N, C-alpha and C positions, 0 to 999 in steps of 0.2 A: 639602578633603581627601576628604570623602565623595563630592562630585560627581566628583572625579577618578577615584576608584575605580569609581564607577557607570558612568563613560564608558569604562572600560578595555576593550580588545578581548579580553583573555584569556578571560573567561567565555563571550563570544560565540563565540570560536573553538572552545572545548571542546564546547559544545553543537552547533555546526555539524558537527564531526567525528562526534559520536555520532549525529546525524541522518543522516549519510552511511552509517553502519553499519546503521541502521534501513532505509533505502532499499535498500541492497545485499542484505541478508538477506531482506527482504520479496520481492524479485524472484527471488532464488535459490530461495526456497520455491515460488514460482509456476512457475519454470522446471523444477522437478522433476516437474511433472505428466506431461510426455512420457516421460522415463526411467522413472518409477515405473509408468507404464502398461505398459511392457515388462517391467520386472523383478519387480514385485509383483503385477501383475494380468494376467499372461499367460494364465491359465486362466479369465478372466472374459470373457463374451460379451455377455450381455443388459444388464448394468449398467456396462459399461466406462467410458463417458463420464461417467455420474453419479458413480461412485466416484472417478474421476480428479479431478473438480472439487471433491469433498469435501475435498481437501487445502487449497484456498483457503477453503472454508467453515469448517473448524475453526480456521484461522489467524484469520479475522475474527470468529469466535465469541468469541475472547478479548477483542476490543474491546467487544462487546456486554455481556459478563458482568462485566468487570473494570475498565472505564474509570473508572467513578465512584469506584472504590477509590483511584485516583490522586489525585483532588481531595481526598479525605479525608486521605490520607497527607501531602499538601502542607500542609494546614491544621494537621495535628498535628505533623509532623516537619520540615517545611520542604522546599525544592526539592532540596537536595543529597542528603539521606538517601533521598528517594523515588527519585532518579536511580540511586543505588547499588543499591537493592532491585530496581529494574526490570532493571538489567544482570545481576544475579544470576539472575533468572528466565530471562533470555535464555541464560545458560550452561546452565541445566537443560534448556531446550528443545533446544539443540544436542546435548547428551549423549543425549537421547532419539532424535535422528536417527541417531547412531552406533549406539545400541543396537538400533534397528529393523533396520539392515543386518546387524549381528552375529547377530541372532535368525534372520533369513531364511537366512543362510549356514549356521548351525549347526543350526537346527530348521526347515528348509524344509518338512517334511511336516506341521507343526502348522498346520492350516487350519480355517477356518470355512466351512461350506456354506450358501449362501443361494440357494434355488431351484436353478438349474442351474449356478451360479457357485461356484468354489472360491477363497476369499480367505485368504492367509496372515496369521497373527497379527502378523507384523512390520509389515504395512500399518497396523494399528490403533495400534501403538506409534508409528509415524511421525505418525499423526493427533494423538496426544497431544503429541508434540513440536511439531507445527504449532500446536496450541492454546496451548502455553506461549510459543512465539515470538510469536504474536499478542498475548497478554497483555503480554509484555514491550514490544513495539512500542507498544501502547496507552499503557502507563504512561510510557514515555519521551516520547511526544508530548504527554501531559498535562502533563509538566514543561516541555518545550522550547517548545511553541507560545505559551503565555501569557508565559513568561519572555522570549523573543525579542521579542514584541510590546511588552512593557513596558520592556525593558532599553534605555534611551535612549542612542543613539550620535549624535554631532554630525552634522548635515546629512542625517539619514535619517528616513523615515517608517516607521510600523509595517508597512505592507504591503510596503515595500521590503525591510526586514529579513527579513520572512517569505519573500519571493521569493528572497533570497540563500541562506538555509538550505535552502529547498526546491530551489534549483538544485543545491546540493551533494548533497542527498538524491537528486536525479535523476541526478547523475553516478554514484552507486552503483547505481541501477536500470539505467543504460545499460550499464555494464561487466559487470553480473551475468550476462546471457545468455551472453556469450562466455567468462566465467569458468567457467560450468557446462560449456560445450562444449569449450573449449580447455585448461582446467586440470584440472577434476575428471575429465573423460572423455577428455581428450587426443586429440580428433578421432576417437574410436571411433564406428563406425556405430551408429545408434540401435538397430537390431535385435540388436546384439552386446553391449549394456550388461548388466552383472551387478551384483548387490547388493554384491559384494566391493569394487567400485570406490568405494563410497560411504563406507565406514568411516573411512579415514585422512583424506580431505579435511575431513570434518565434525569430526573430532577436532582437526585443526590450526586450523580456524576457531574452535572452542571455546577453544583456548589463547589466540588473539589477543584474543577478547572478554574473557577472564579477565584478561589483562594490562591491557587498557583499563580494566576495572573497578578494578583495584588502583591504577593511575595516577590515575584520576579521584577516588578516595577521598582522595588526598593533595593535591589541587588546591583552590585557593580559589574558591568559588562564592558570592558574596554573596547574601543573601536579599532578596527584594523584598516587604516587608511590606504595601505598599499594594495588592498584587494578591491577597492572601489574608486570610481572617479568622483571628483567634486561635482556637485549638482550643476555648476556653471561651465564645467570643462567640456570641450568638444572633443570627442574621440575621433581618431584619424580613420579607423576602419569600421565598416559595418560588421556587426557581431556575426552575421551569416557568412562573412568572407573566410572564416576559419573552417576549413574542410573537416578537420578532425572533430570539431565541436558539432557541426551540422550533422555529420554521420553518427556522432555520439547521441544526439537527440533522437535520431531514428532507432539507434540501438536500445536506448532506454525505453522507447515506445514498445519495442518487441519484448524487452525484458520484463517490464511491469505487466504487460499483457499476459505473458506466460506465468509469472509469479502469482498474479491475482486469479487467473483462470483456475489454476490448481487449488489455490487457497480457499476460494469461495464455491466453486462448482463441484469440487469433489464431494461436498455435502449432498448436493442434489443428485449426483450419480449414485451415491451410497443409499440415499432414500429410495431411489428407483429400484435398486437391486433388492433392498429389504422388502419393499412393498410387492415386488414381483415374486418373492419367495426364493430367489436365487441365492440370497445371502452374500457374505463377503468371505471368500476362502483364501487360505494360504496355499498357493500353488495347486488349487483345485481339490484339496483334500480336507483340511481342518477348518471348520467354520467357527467364527467368533460370535458368541451370542451375548448381547448386552442390553438389558432393559427393553426388550421388545422393539416397539416402533417409536421410541422416544429419541431424544437427541444424542444418546450415548455413543453409538458407533460413528455417526458423522462428526461429532465433536472430537472423538479420539483421532480420527483420520486427520482432521484439520490441525489438531494439537501436535501430532507426529510431524506433519509437514512444516508448520511454523517452528516447531522445536528443532527440526533439522537445520533450519536457517540460523537459529540461535547458536546451536552447537558448532556449526561450521564457522560462523563468524568469530566465536570465542577462540577456536583452535587457530585460525589463520591470523588472528590479531597478535599471536605470539611470534610470528615470522616477519622479519624485516628484510629478507634477502631474496624474495620471490617477486619477480616483476609482474605488474598487473596484466601485461599482454600474455605471458605464459599461463598465468592462473586462469584467465578468461578462456584461453584456448582449450585447456584441459577440461575445465568444468562444463563448458557448453557441449563438448564432444560426448562426455559421459552422460549428461542430461538427455541428449537426443537419443542415445542408445537405450537408456532406461525407459524413456517414454514409449518408444516403439515396442519394447518388450511388454510393457504394461497394457498397451492397446491390443496387441495380438492375444494376450492371455486374459484380457479384461480383469486385471488384478490391480485393485486400487492401493494395495499395500506397497507394491513396487512403484506405482505412480507417485505416492507421497515421499518416497525416498529421494526424489530429485530436489527436495528442499536443501539437502546437504550441498548440492551443486549450485543452487540458486543463491546460497548464502553470501558468496563473495562477488557475485556479478555486478551488483549495484556499485560497490566501492571501486571495483576495477574500471567500469565504464566511466564513472564520474571523474576518477583520477586521470584517466587517459584523455577525457574530453576537455578538461580545463587546463591541461598541462601547457605552461608557457604563456598564459593569457594575461597575467599581471593585473593591470587596472581594468581589464575587461572581465575579470573573474566574477564580480557580483552580478553584472548584467548577464553574463553567460549562464550563471546559476539559474536565473529566472527563465531564460530561454530553454535551458536543459530540462527544467521541471515540466515544461509543456509536454515533453515526451511521455510523462507519466499517464497521459490520457489513454495510452495503450491499455491501461487497467480498466478503462470503460469499454473500449471497442471489442476486445477479444472475448471477455466473458459473455457479453450480449450476443456476439456473433455465435458463440457456442450455444447459447440458449435458443437462438433461432434455428441453428442446425439440429439441435436435439428435438425441437418440435417438428422439424421437417423430416428427419431420419427416424423419428420414433424412439430415440434412445441416445445415450451420451457416449457410448464406447468409441466410435470412430471420430468424434468431434475433437479428441485429444491430439489429432494430427496437427491442429493449429499450433500446439505447443512445440512440436518438432520443427515447424517452419520458423518459429521465433528463435529457437536455439541455433538454427543454421545461419540466420542473419547475424546473430551475435558472434558466431565463430568467424564470419567474414570480417566483422568489425575488428576483432582481436588481431587478425592476421594482416588485414589490408587497410581498412577504413580508419584506424586509429593512428596511422603513421603521419607525422607532421612534415609538411614541406618547409624547407629552410626559410623561405621568404614570408611565410604566414605570420610568424610571431616577431618580426623585426619592428 
């Protein structure tokens, strides 16, 4: 009876759907960099790229500061209650998004002066919303990742199950750019976007997440005791004593930094090329022309990138005989080579092709990092998610470099550095010492 319930598809489907929401809203958050650059930062010159990329910085700051809280909540309250709390934080973040737009519309003159730049207070409210959204996404993944890895389904391996939920997550990230372009802004040219257009869509998304929260609270989600410690139980080792986990946190820091940098900053690079009249060419010859200066080309590039992650995860979820170490070694090597070619040729179409390689890196690193941890797993998941802060650091660092260098082309060397560290983790850092997991 217990085995039958354990192998039920129900909980797996619930968590997969919530993971879809996480991916969708994470990318929606990043895709608002371009529109907010126009609506909130129109009077900013010197710090425009830096302030724009701060949207992603505050999103991922939530991972750094609050991920460990998720592990504590799981050990104290269990998986389901932690899941509901995380969804509630997401609702609060979405309400902040709506409030930021309302504030700019009604109090547009309320601004903060920094050097020669004038920044509306609504921008800072949006940053708060981005921070809450990142906190929610972190808490949700602290629940979902170890649960999916440990929740045994017939004829599947942990890395397979991770690839399945990550593929659905990637479906959310794939449709998000065109949701922003075609639904929220309904094809409006980028330079014509106003803050008024943001309020209602955000409020409707908030209602959808609220309904999801209420439905989830009534569904059965069996606890997995073997993956978490009792709230009163004292663990023998420090969570940081596991070398493969600690280096895995660093690996995920570099991975998410690379993933997010391409996913959100390729839009800004594309906008730069279009505005400069260079266009976006296929190997220097054929130019793609879409909707002039609107969101069409940047959205297409982002969709191809996130779509590559989705396709790659779907494909590799079919294989159960490839080890995470080999998979991570091959994909990081190919990604580094493709990125270097894209930099030298200044070709964004090649750059977004690394999405296929990035598709399996998360599941490989997570599977390698928590291997053999048993009762330390839920706590390790919280620590692991702190590494997602790389998604805040590297895009902002790119923005600063773009302002300094006067363009985006050579800033993509940051991604190459990230790929090389993950290659090191695959070959050396992920190996477990016998005494660590005793």
